[in-house]
C-alpha positions as YAML, in Angstrom:
chain: A
units: angstrom
residues:
- id: 1
  name: MET
  ca: [76.94, -38.90, 163.42]
- id: 2
  name: LYS
  ca: [78.26, -36.21, 161.13]
- id: 3
  name: LYS
  ca: [79.11, -32.79, 162.56]
- id: 4
  name: ASN
  ca: [76.54, -31.03, 160.40]
- id: 5
  name: SER
  ca: [73.83, -33.39, 161.68]
- id: 6
  name: ILE
  ca: [74.74, -32.55, 165.27]
- id: 7
  name: LEU
  ca: [74.73, -28.83, 164.56]
- id: 8
  name: SER
  ca: [71.37, -29.00, 162.84]
- id: 9
  name: SER
  ca: [69.94, -30.64, 166.00]
- id: 10
  name: LEU
  ca: [71.46, -28.00, 168.31]
- id: 11
  name: PRO
  ca: [68.16, -26.33, 169.37]
- id: 12
  name: VAL
  ca: [66.75, -29.71, 170.41]
- id: 13
  name: LEU
  ca: [69.90, -30.55, 172.38]
- id: 14
  name: ILE
  ca: [69.82, -27.21, 174.20]
- id: 15
  name: ALA
  ca: [66.19, -27.67, 175.15]
- id: 16
  name: PHE
  ca: [66.87, -31.21, 176.33]
- id: 17
  name: VAL
  ca: [69.77, -30.09, 178.57]
- id: 18
  name: PHE
  ca: [67.79, -27.31, 180.23]
- id: 19
  name: VAL
  ca: [64.72, -29.50, 180.73]
- id: 20
  name: GLY
  ca: [66.93, -32.14, 182.35]
- id: 21
  name: VAL
  ca: [68.55, -29.63, 184.72]
- id: 22
  name: PHE
  ca: [65.25, -28.13, 185.83]
- id: 23
  name: ALA
  ca: [63.69, -31.57, 186.22]
- id: 24
  name: TRP
  ca: [66.55, -32.48, 188.50]
- id: 25
  name: LEU
  ca: [66.00, -29.33, 190.56]
- id: 26
  name: ILE
  ca: [62.29, -30.04, 190.97]
- id: 27
  name: ALA
  ca: [62.90, -33.69, 191.85]
- id: 28
  name: SER
  ca: [65.50, -32.69, 194.41]
- id: 29
  name: THR
  ca: [63.10, -30.22, 195.99]
- id: 30
  name: PHE
  ca: [60.13, -32.59, 196.34]
- id: 31
  name: PHE
  ca: [61.76, -35.99, 196.76]
- id: 32
  name: GLY
  ca: [65.15, -35.28, 198.25]
- id: 33
  name: THR
  ca: [64.05, -33.95, 201.61]
- id: 34
  name: LYS
  ca: [64.47, -37.07, 203.71]
- id: 35
  name: ALA
  ca: [66.69, -36.75, 206.78]
- id: 36
  name: GLY
  ca: [70.28, -37.23, 205.88]
- id: 37
  name: ASP
  ca: [69.82, -36.71, 202.14]
- id: 38
  name: PRO
  ca: [72.50, -34.41, 200.73]
- id: 39
  name: GLN
  ca: [71.04, -31.26, 199.24]
- id: 40
  name: PRO
  ca: [72.65, -29.51, 196.26]
- id: 41
  name: GLU
  ca: [74.29, -26.21, 197.07]
- id: 42
  name: PRO
  ca: [72.91, -23.21, 195.08]
- id: 43
  name: GLU
  ca: [76.45, -22.25, 194.12]
- id: 44
  name: ALA
  ca: [77.07, -25.70, 192.64]
- id: 45
  name: LEU
  ca: [73.91, -25.52, 190.57]
- id: 46
  name: GLU
  ca: [74.84, -22.07, 189.28]
- id: 47
  name: GLU
  ca: [78.31, -23.30, 188.31]
- id: 48
  name: GLU
  ca: [76.84, -26.28, 186.43]
- id: 49
  name: LEU
  ca: [74.43, -24.03, 184.54]
- id: 50
  name: GLU
  ca: [77.28, -21.67, 183.67]
- id: 51
  name: THR
  ca: [79.33, -24.62, 182.39]
- id: 52
  name: ILE
  ca: [76.45, -25.76, 180.18]
- id: 53
  name: GLU
  ca: [75.99, -22.23, 178.81]
- id: 54
  name: GLU
  ca: [79.72, -21.98, 178.04]
- id: 55
  name: GLU
  ca: [79.66, -25.31, 176.18]
- id: 56
  name: ILE
  ca: [76.65, -24.15, 174.15]
- id: 57
  name: GLU
  ca: [78.40, -20.87, 173.30]
- id: 58
  name: GLU
  ca: [81.49, -22.78, 172.18]
- id: 59
  name: ILE
  ca: [79.42, -24.99, 169.88]
- id: 60
  name: GLU
  ca: [77.70, -21.93, 168.42]
- id: 61
  name: GLU
  ca: [81.03, -20.21, 167.77]
- id: 62
  name: ASN
  ca: [82.39, -23.28, 165.97]
- id: 63
  name: LYS
  ca: [79.36, -23.73, 163.72]
- id: 64
  name: SER
  ca: [80.24, -23.66, 160.03]
- id: 65
  name: VAL
  ca: [79.11, -20.64, 158.07]
- id: 66
  name: GLY
  ca: [78.28, -21.13, 154.40]
- id: 67
  name: PRO
  ca: [79.03, -24.20, 152.27]
- id: 68
  name: VAL
  ca: [81.60, -26.73, 153.43]
- id: 69
  name: TYR
  ca: [83.90, -28.28, 150.83]
- id: 70
  name: ALA
  ca: [85.62, -31.62, 151.33]
- id: 71
  name: PRO
  ca: [89.21, -31.44, 150.04]
- id: 72
  name: MET
  ca: [90.78, -34.32, 148.17]
- id: 73
  name: THR
  ca: [91.94, -36.79, 150.80]
- id: 74
  name: ASN
  ca: [95.15, -38.25, 149.47]
- id: 75
  name: VAL
  ca: [96.51, -35.59, 147.21]
- id: 76
  name: ALA
  ca: [98.31, -32.27, 147.34]
- id: 77
  name: SER
  ca: [98.93, -29.53, 144.83]
- id: 78
  name: SER
  ca: [99.91, -25.89, 144.58]
- id: 79
  name: ASN
  ca: [96.54, -25.39, 142.85]
- id: 80
  name: CYS
  ca: [94.64, -23.34, 145.43]
- id: 81
  name: THR
  ca: [91.25, -24.75, 144.43]
- id: 82
  name: ILE
  ca: [92.14, -28.22, 145.70]
- id: 83
  name: LYS
  ca: [90.57, -27.21, 149.03]
- id: 84
  name: TYR
  ca: [87.19, -26.91, 147.30]
- id: 85
  name: GLY
  ca: [86.96, -30.63, 146.54]
- id: 86
  name: ASN
  ca: [84.24, -31.19, 143.94]
- id: 87
  name: LEU
  ca: [84.58, -27.56, 142.86]
- id: 88
  name: MET
  ca: [88.28, -27.88, 142.11]
- id: 89
  name: LEU
  ca: [89.34, -26.07, 138.95]
- id: 90
  name: ILE
  ca: [91.92, -27.36, 136.48]
- id: 91
  name: ASN
  ca: [92.50, -25.45, 133.25]
- id: 92
  name: PRO
  ca: [95.36, -23.69, 131.41]
- id: 93
  name: ASN
  ca: [95.62, -21.19, 134.28]
- id: 94
  name: PHE
  ca: [95.04, -23.52, 137.24]
- id: 95
  name: HIS
  ca: [97.61, -26.32, 136.93]
- id: 96
  name: VAL
  ca: [98.31, -29.49, 138.90]
- id: 97
  name: GLU
  ca: [101.58, -31.37, 139.27]
- id: 98
  name: GLN
  ca: [102.42, -34.95, 138.33]
- id: 99
  name: ASP
  ca: [102.31, -36.02, 141.99]
- id: 100
  name: TYR
  ca: [98.71, -34.83, 142.22]
- id: 101
  name: ILE
  ca: [97.76, -36.71, 139.05]
- id: 102
  name: THR
  ca: [99.42, -39.93, 140.25]
- id: 103
  name: ASN
  ca: [98.01, -39.79, 143.78]
- id: 104
  name: ARG
  ca: [94.53, -38.87, 142.61]
- id: 105
  name: ARG
  ca: [94.34, -42.08, 140.62]
- id: 106
  name: ALA
  ca: [94.57, -44.13, 143.82]
- id: 107
  name: GLU
  ca: [91.31, -42.57, 145.05]
- id: 108
  name: LEU
  ca: [89.22, -43.59, 142.05]
- id: 109
  name: ILE
  ca: [87.04, -46.59, 141.20]
- id: 110
  name: SER
  ca: [86.04, -48.25, 137.93]
- id: 111
  name: LEU
  ca: [82.68, -47.31, 136.43]
- id: 112
  name: SER
  ca: [82.74, -50.38, 134.22]
- id: 113
  name: TYR
  ca: [83.51, -52.81, 137.06]
- id: 114
  name: ASN
  ca: [81.26, -51.29, 139.72]
- id: 115
  name: TYR
  ca: [78.31, -50.12, 137.64]
- id: 116
  name: GLY
  ca: [78.59, -51.75, 134.24]
- id: 117
  name: ILE
  ca: [78.99, -48.40, 132.45]
- id: 118
  name: ALA
  ca: [81.14, -49.27, 129.46]
- id: 119
  name: GLU
  ca: [84.15, -47.36, 128.15]
- id: 120
  name: GLY
  ca: [83.55, -47.27, 124.41]
- id: 121
  name: ASN
  ca: [87.17, -46.77, 123.39]
- id: 122
  name: PRO
  ca: [89.49, -49.52, 124.69]
- id: 123
  name: ASN
  ca: [92.49, -47.31, 123.95]
- id: 124
  name: ASN
  ca: [91.37, -45.03, 126.80]
- id: 125
  name: GLY
  ca: [91.81, -47.71, 129.46]
- id: 126
  name: ASP
  ca: [89.43, -48.11, 132.40]
- id: 127
  name: ASN
  ca: [86.86, -45.38, 133.09]
- id: 128
  name: LEU
  ca: [88.00, -44.37, 136.56]
- id: 129
  name: MET
  ca: [86.05, -41.89, 138.68]
- id: 130
  name: ASP
  ca: [85.68, -40.58, 142.22]
- id: 131
  name: SER
  ca: [83.44, -42.98, 144.16]
- id: 132
  name: VAL
  ca: [80.77, -40.40, 145.05]
- id: 133
  name: ALA
  ca: [80.69, -38.99, 141.53]
- id: 134
  name: ALA
  ca: [80.53, -42.54, 140.16]
- id: 135
  name: LEU
  ca: [77.47, -43.31, 142.29]
- id: 136
  name: HIS
  ca: [75.69, -40.26, 140.88]
- id: 137
  name: MET
  ca: [76.89, -41.07, 137.37]
- id: 138
  name: ASN
  ca: [75.21, -44.46, 137.67]
- id: 139
  name: GLU
  ca: [71.97, -42.81, 138.84]
- id: 140
  name: MET
  ca: [72.11, -40.44, 135.88]
- id: 141
  name: ALA
  ca: [72.84, -43.23, 133.39]
- id: 142
  name: ASN
  ca: [69.89, -45.23, 134.72]
- id: 143
  name: ALA
  ca: [67.60, -42.19, 134.47]
- id: 144
  name: TYR
  ca: [68.64, -41.73, 130.85]
- id: 145
  name: LYS
  ca: [67.92, -45.40, 130.08]
- id: 146
  name: THR
  ca: [64.49, -45.01, 131.68]
- id: 147
  name: ALA
  ca: [63.78, -41.93, 129.57]
- id: 148
  name: TYR
  ca: [64.96, -43.68, 126.39]
- id: 149
  name: PRO
  ca: [64.38, -47.46, 126.66]
- id: 150
  name: GLY
  ca: [66.88, -49.46, 124.66]
- id: 151
  name: HIS
  ca: [69.48, -46.69, 124.86]
- id: 152
  name: THR
  ca: [72.51, -46.39, 127.09]
- id: 153
  name: LEU
  ca: [75.30, -44.01, 128.03]
- id: 154
  name: GLU
  ca: [78.93, -44.96, 127.49]
- id: 155
  name: THR
  ca: [82.08, -43.10, 128.43]
- id: 156
  name: ARG
  ca: [84.73, -41.95, 125.98]
- id: 157
  name: SER
  ca: [87.47, -41.28, 128.54]
- id: 158
  name: CYS
  ca: [87.15, -40.24, 132.20]
- id: 159
  name: TYR
  ca: [90.27, -39.85, 134.37]
- id: 160
  name: ARG
  ca: [93.45, -39.32, 132.39]
- id: 161
  name: VAL
  ca: [96.96, -39.69, 133.70]
- id: 162
  name: ARG
  ca: [98.30, -37.42, 130.96]
- id: 163
  name: GLY
  ca: [97.09, -34.67, 128.67]
- id: 164
  name: THR
  ca: [96.82, -34.76, 124.90]
- id: 165
  name: THR
  ca: [98.01, -32.64, 121.99]
- id: 166
  name: CYS
  ca: [95.22, -32.79, 119.42]
- id: 167
  name: GLY
  ca: [94.55, -29.07, 119.09]
- id: 168
  name: ARG
  ca: [92.26, -26.64, 120.89]
- id: 169
  name: LEU
  ca: [89.97, -29.38, 122.25]
- id: 170
  name: CYS
  ca: [92.91, -31.02, 124.01]
- id: 171
  name: LEU
  ca: [95.09, -29.82, 126.86]
- id: 172
  name: PRO
  ca: [98.57, -30.85, 128.00]
- id: 173
  name: THR
  ca: [99.34, -32.78, 131.16]
- id: 174
  name: GLY
  ca: [98.56, -30.77, 134.27]
- id: 175
  name: GLN
  ca: [95.92, -28.58, 132.62]
- id: 176
  name: THR
  ca: [93.00, -30.87, 131.80]
- id: 177
  name: ASP
  ca: [89.77, -31.31, 133.74]
- id: 178
  name: HIS
  ca: [90.17, -35.06, 133.21]
- id: 179
  name: HIS
  ca: [92.78, -35.13, 136.00]
- id: 180
  name: THR
  ca: [90.07, -34.40, 138.61]
- id: 181
  name: GLY
  ca: [88.52, -37.86, 138.64]
- id: 182
  name: LEU
  ca: [85.18, -36.04, 138.48]
- id: 183
  name: THR
  ca: [84.85, -35.90, 134.70]
- id: 184
  name: CYS
  ca: [83.75, -38.18, 131.85]
- id: 185
  name: ASP
  ca: [83.05, -37.69, 128.18]
- id: 186
  name: LEU
  ca: [79.63, -39.28, 127.54]
- id: 187
  name: ILE
  ca: [77.89, -40.59, 124.44]
- id: 188
  name: ASP
  ca: [75.02, -42.86, 123.40]
- id: 189
  name: PRO
  ca: [76.53, -45.12, 120.71]
- id: 190
  name: ALA
  ca: [73.10, -45.43, 119.08]
- id: 191
  name: TYR
  ca: [73.55, -41.86, 117.80]
- id: 192
  name: GLY
  ca: [77.11, -42.33, 116.59]
- id: 193
  name: THR
  ca: [80.54, -42.60, 118.19]
- id: 194
  name: SER
  ca: [82.18, -39.36, 117.07]
- id: 195
  name: LEU
  ca: [82.69, -36.54, 119.58]
- id: 196
  name: ASP
  ca: [81.77, -33.73, 117.23]
- id: 197
  name: THR
  ca: [80.05, -30.53, 118.39]
- id: 198
  name: SER
  ca: [78.49, -30.04, 114.96]
- id: 199
  name: LEU
  ca: [76.44, -33.20, 115.58]
- id: 200
  name: TYR
  ca: [74.79, -31.83, 118.73]
- id: 201
  name: ASN
  ca: [71.30, -31.70, 117.20]
- id: 202
  name: GLN
  ca: [71.57, -35.36, 116.23]
- id: 203
  name: HIS
  ca: [72.59, -36.52, 119.70]
- id: 204
  name: VAL
  ca: [69.56, -36.81, 121.96]
- id: 205
  name: GLU
  ca: [71.76, -37.88, 124.87]
- id: 206
  name: TRP
  ca: [73.73, -34.61, 124.86]
- id: 207
  name: GLN
  ca: [70.49, -32.63, 124.80]
- id: 208
  name: TRP
  ca: [69.07, -34.72, 127.65]
- id: 209
  name: LEU
  ca: [72.27, -34.31, 129.68]
- id: 210
  name: LYS
  ca: [72.26, -30.55, 129.20]
- id: 211
  name: ALA
  ca: [68.70, -30.38, 130.54]
- id: 212
  name: ASN
  ca: [68.91, -32.99, 133.32]
- id: 213
  name: SER
  ca: [72.47, -33.65, 134.49]
- id: 214
  name: TYR
  ca: [72.36, -31.03, 137.26]
- id: 215
  name: LYS
  ca: [69.79, -33.17, 139.11]
- id: 216
  name: TYR
  ca: [72.58, -35.69, 139.66]
- id: 217
  name: GLY
  ca: [75.31, -33.16, 140.43]
- id: 218
  name: PHE
  ca: [76.85, -32.91, 136.93]
- id: 219
  name: ILE
  ca: [77.30, -29.89, 134.69]
- id: 220
  name: ASP
  ca: [78.02, -29.22, 131.05]
- id: 221
  name: ARG
  ca: [81.62, -28.25, 131.73]
- id: 222
  name: PHE
  ca: [82.23, -26.38, 128.45]
- id: 223
  name: PRO
  ca: [79.06, -24.66, 127.18]
- id: 224
  name: LEU
  ca: [79.19, -22.75, 123.90]
- id: 225
  name: ALA
  ca: [78.34, -19.39, 125.50]
- id: 226
  name: TRP
  ca: [81.59, -19.57, 127.51]
- id: 227
  name: ALA
  ca: [83.90, -20.88, 124.77]
- id: 228
  name: GLY
  ca: [85.62, -17.52, 124.45]
- id: 229
  name: GLY
  ca: [85.46, -17.46, 120.67]
- id: 230
  name: SER
  ca: [85.25, -19.84, 117.75]
- id: 231
  name: MET
  ca: [87.24, -23.04, 117.81]
- id: 232
  name: SER
  ca: [89.57, -21.60, 115.16]
- id: 233
  name: GLU
  ca: [90.74, -18.90, 117.58]
- id: 234
  name: PRO
  ca: [93.45, -19.32, 120.23]
- id: 235
  name: MET
  ca: [92.49, -20.52, 123.70]
- id: 236
  name: ASN
  ca: [90.86, -17.78, 125.70]
- id: 237
  name: VAL
  ca: [90.53, -18.53, 129.42]
- id: 238
  name: ASN
  ca: [90.03, -14.99, 130.63]
- id: 239
  name: ALA
  ca: [89.21, -13.00, 133.76]
- id: 240
  name: ASP
  ca: [85.47, -13.09, 133.10]
- id: 241
  name: GLY
  ca: [85.11, -16.86, 133.21]
- id: 242
  name: SER
  ca: [85.47, -18.12, 129.65]
- id: 243
  name: THR
  ca: [86.63, -21.72, 129.40]
- id: 244
  name: GLY
  ca: [88.31, -21.65, 126.01]
- id: 245
  name: LEU
  ca: [86.47, -24.82, 125.01]
- id: 246
  name: TYR
  ca: [83.15, -26.02, 123.61]
- id: 247
  name: GLU
  ca: [82.38, -29.70, 124.14]
- id: 248
  name: THR
  ca: [78.83, -31.07, 124.16]
- id: 249
  name: TRP
  ca: [79.88, -34.41, 125.67]
- id: 250
  name: HIS
  ca: [82.08, -33.39, 128.60]
- id: 251
  name: TYR
  ca: [80.31, -33.66, 131.98]
- id: 252
  name: ARG
  ca: [81.77, -32.79, 135.35]
- id: 253
  name: TYR
  ca: [80.56, -33.65, 138.85]
- id: 254
  name: VAL
  ca: [80.34, -30.67, 141.23]
- id: 255
  name: GLY
  ca: [77.53, -31.80, 143.56]
- id: 256
  name: VAL
  ca: [73.80, -31.22, 143.24]
- id: 257
  name: GLU
  ca: [73.67, -27.81, 144.93]
- id: 258
  name: ALA
  ca: [76.42, -26.21, 142.85]
- id: 259
  name: ALA
  ca: [75.25, -27.96, 139.66]
- id: 260
  name: THR
  ca: [71.74, -26.58, 140.14]
- id: 261
  name: GLU
  ca: [73.06, -23.05, 140.65]
- id: 262
  name: ILE
  ca: [75.27, -23.34, 137.57]
- id: 263
  name: ALA
  ca: [72.60, -24.86, 135.32]
- id: 264
  name: THR
  ca: [69.93, -22.35, 136.38]
- id: 265
  name: GLY
  ca: [72.34, -19.41, 136.13]
- id: 266
  name: LYS
  ca: [72.00, -18.16, 139.70]
- id: 267
  name: TYR
  ca: [75.04, -15.92, 139.13]
- id: 268
  name: ASN
  ca: [74.62, -15.54, 135.37]
- id: 269
  name: ASN
  ca: [71.26, -13.85, 134.81]
- id: 270
  name: GLY
  ca: [69.43, -17.17, 134.54]
- id: 271
  name: GLN
  ca: [71.71, -18.52, 131.80]
- id: 272
  name: TYR
  ca: [73.90, -21.63, 131.97]
- id: 273
  name: ASP
  ca: [77.12, -20.70, 133.76]
- id: 274
  name: SER
  ca: [80.72, -21.79, 133.44]
- id: 275
  name: LEU
  ca: [82.50, -23.31, 136.41]
- id: 276
  name: GLU
  ca: [85.12, -20.57, 136.12]
- id: 277
  name: HIS
  ca: [82.58, -17.76, 136.29]
- id: 278
  name: TYR
  ca: [80.66, -19.49, 139.08]
- id: 279
  name: LEU
  ca: [83.77, -19.73, 141.27]
- id: 280
  name: LYS
  ca: [84.56, -16.07, 140.60]
- id: 281
  name: ALA
  ca: [80.97, -14.94, 141.26]
- id: 282
  name: THR
  ca: [80.78, -16.84, 144.55]
- id: 283
  name: GLY
  ca: [84.10, -15.36, 145.69]
- id: 284
  name: LEU
  ca: [85.92, -18.69, 145.95]
- id: 285
  name: VAL
  ca: [88.34, -17.60, 143.23]
- id: 286
  name: THR
  ca: [89.49, -14.00, 143.21]
- id: 287
  name: ASP
  ca: [91.60, -14.01, 140.03]
- id: 288
  name: LEU
  ca: [90.94, -16.46, 137.17]
- id: 289
  name: VAL
  ca: [93.99, -15.39, 135.17]
- id: 290
  name: ASN
  ca: [96.56, -15.50, 137.96]
- id: 291
  name: ALA
  ca: [94.97, -18.55, 139.65]
- id: 292
  name: THR
  ca: [94.25, -16.96, 143.02]
- id: 293
  name: CYS
  ca: [91.71, -18.20, 145.57]
- id: 294
  name: LYS
  ca: [90.10, -16.35, 148.44]
- id: 295
  name: THR
  ca: [92.12, -16.35, 151.66]
- id: 296
  name: ASP
  ca: [90.68, -18.15, 154.66]
...
């Protein structure tokens, strides 16, 4: 049983323990009075009750407060957000090393092999993803196919072992969200195969993803409102939470709770948030420019 499940059942466990102790006392009083039967000493009973109370207090003190984040299991990095697991941040300010990139690959599974979600560009290699994120990706892809019979979602690159140098929409090795194993570029080939933001209105799948992906734990990682300027301007990942990018096809798994808060703008006046701003608003990151996390 998971720790959180035990903690959530704590009131029931406490009640059960006390009921058991008092039942024992009553039984001892009424049925343990035969000659020669040993009777419990009052001091012993008091000590046992004190022990139970101490154990309960210890459990209460060790209960988790606030959200719990599962860190990556096999990997290490100087990037302080690695401890936030699905909420890890990689961008031009929050870097990861080659060892992280290499070791992270060993934790991933194939979307094409496990779920039949095709990678549309064979030059990108296999579409590898974190196993939990992949499960939710499959659920999301099936929901899209149900909403639009005859249509399907394909990937156009998920995990990448290295960065790219194609301009503002590309980032060098160590700085791209594609190193997380939580990200895929998505497209419905029925609407074309070009990843072009100017074609957003023609791509029903990108519109559907924007409106529905949070239900499966995914977010629009680079919304226009947080691009930090036009695509002709230099990258602008600033202290307020701009991403420096605008991509209508790039979806990132963060978990259903966080995705819902980001998509509904819980910390952004009801408007779609950026992951950067969300981490700053929740206090998990204290400085987006100097890549500083909260201290434990």
